[in-house]
C-alpha positions, 0 to 999 in steps of 0.5 A, a space after each residue: 468105648 460104648 458107655 455104661 448102661 447106668 453110672 455107679 455110685 461112689 461116696 465120698 466122705 465129708 471132710 469132717 464127720 463124728 465117728 460116733 454117729 457117721 458109720 451107721 449113716 453111712 451103712 444106712 446108705 451102703 444097705 440101700 443103694 449099690 454103692 461100688 467104692 467109697 472114698 475117705 477124704 478127711 481135712 485132718 492131719 493127724 494120723 491117729 485122727 486118720 487111722 481110727 476113721 480108717 479102721 472103723 469106716 473099713 469094717 462098715 466098707 468091707 463087710 459088705 464087700 464094698 472097696 474103701 480108699 483114701 485120698 492122698 495118704 499113700 503110705 497109709 493105705 497098706 497100714 491101715 488094709 485099704 484098697 487104693 489111693 485118690 490122688 487130689 495132684 492131678 497126674 503128677 503121683 499116679 505112677 509113683 503110687 502104682 509102683 509102691 502100691 502094686 497093681 492091685 490096688 485102686 489108684 484114681 486121680 483127680 484131674 479138675 477139668 484138663 482132658 491133658 491132666 487126665 490123659 496123663 493120668 490114665 497113661 501113668 497107670 490109674 484106674 480112674 480120673 475123676 473130673 469136677 466139680 460139675 456145678 457151685 462146688 468148694 472144690 478145686 479153684 472154682 472151675 467147672 469141669 464141662 459136659 462135652 469133656 465126658 462126652 469126648 472122654 466116653 468115646 476116645 478113652 478106656 479108662 473109667 471116668 468119675 463125675 463129681 462135685 456139686 451134682 443136680 438131678 439135671 446134671 445127672 440126666 445129662 451126664 449119665 450116657 458118658 459117665 462112668 461113675 457118680 461120686 458124690 459126697 456133701 450132696 448127700 451128706 448135709 441132708 438130714 436123710 443122706 438115702 433120701 438125698 441120693 434117691 432124689 439126686 439119681 431120679 432121673 435115672 429112673 
């Protein structure tokens, strides 16, 4: 498979955010950059809190024809009118999620730095596989997904791949030829101006 000319952008929400201010911060990023998908990733296990956040962000996303998926809460996808689920347990739940949500839903799988888990997720029906982190990040156990994993994947595997976690401008430049998506989260939300941070991070793409 030929690598994409330009990777698409995949936004990942912070694990905790203020529902009064974050939707406007997110909307500004969506209006200033071309975003393919948003992942709602919340630390809370409170169903009502997750539902409120999902309802609010879904309106912002769907008004701009952008898909919104949720991390792990499979049973909430249809109830909240979301576009799919992002699974954080490598390939373990992909087949069950696909069966539960049907062919049209987005099912993604985070596979750390494991080529084996990525291939298993793809074979089980994942729409995309995410590898990471790429640099210093709190994701997973602190191990890093190596550049050669993405190079190999882009040459051999058809399933789209997301590079996420600890991205820097140098990593963006190195990964651009061999990833389909950049997953952007804390790299931009920790900045005072997320849109400016996004543009600085992607500056190597020209």
